[in-house]
Steps between C-alpha positions, in 0.01 A plus 500: 500500500631843409585726795275768347198285583575554869607864479275642230286811546127454461441853377739455209336170409159665483640760262696253287205264456255781434265404782274802464219345703725384785342566840765545767246443776460136397738203521655374177472141377766370263401195296784302335317317223811354334666515159252264336212605722393278789141404421407448864643828626368712215153346504467547875599866471254546216219351708562723805613809311192722563528436873879528497517846342240623749752425774846531348723616218593203282815457290452183298796362306432217259602343171329556163281191535261672741526867411201514262270323745602729786451811289147387428441461872629850576270650238208428735652673803336824619692804378551620857718200587629374164812714532609303806566195281821490296564211261868458426688276261758252622825688570760238586588163646475603865159363585465188718439166323148367466375256760503227234869550414750215507571473871185672625733762645242773534264287706782409740608864524145623555427244770825582677411871506144425610624280785709795622211747477668681209238416236171329430527195274217397268590166342311283254156588369416845636167673442447871456300498822789344690746752358276787603453351848877483554598831341227716658653512852838597353349789305309641796750442783826698464626355826461146370689590182778659705548194721504270198749724320734504800496122519565474127799735528643291781497196270635681195845441358580807287861383468400154375695539176827574676440225753442245222824604333682450830353150526630417153845635584508303827408185309781568253754540779378175658572309180876514574655382182213481255290199600149478363400817316848637544628798691582696185149457366344589836701822507411579140130442574518724807678770301227490235231523768667796665542674164135443409391621845704820458364565152142453619551743787633762259205483259288819484162501663200433283314814404160345444582362151263231387218630715148580397233695677156363559219662306310767686 
């Protein structure tokens, strides 16, 4: 994850994304729909969208497979709240994997966070009613959001990239003479990882390219 995600300024994001209908009095919901467009996530958001924009600003990022359908849904929103919904194209490979991905990583991650009080995990077949039931208390209770955010921060590893590189380097040193994968190859792999990590950190911030506003 880029450091800017943790240190960004909300006011600049509102300006860059052109969120003209953004209501600073309301919480903001970010929906990571995925590069290809997670059917479950996007359909659930579509089904609760009228209620959701009554209670929050919504930034919805998804792939091209669901954009047309979501635009049709936003066309039926009341003009007074339609500006709170922002449909954005997929911007990069920094979203979490889908729950159905190879090792089911996202389910394990979500359950771990939920067990620590840092998230609410909805796994399997989830209805729009269930999503609304779980999200509603978070939208109306700032104290609850604050406690959950603090617990999430305590579990975060913002230096995970550097720590992974150190693990690779330690493994290379432990090879002692090139057994298995080989010390030289371990070091080369670690060097490539560190170089890629440095290049990623130096990339400019996205300025809202690939985004599209919802119809008013």
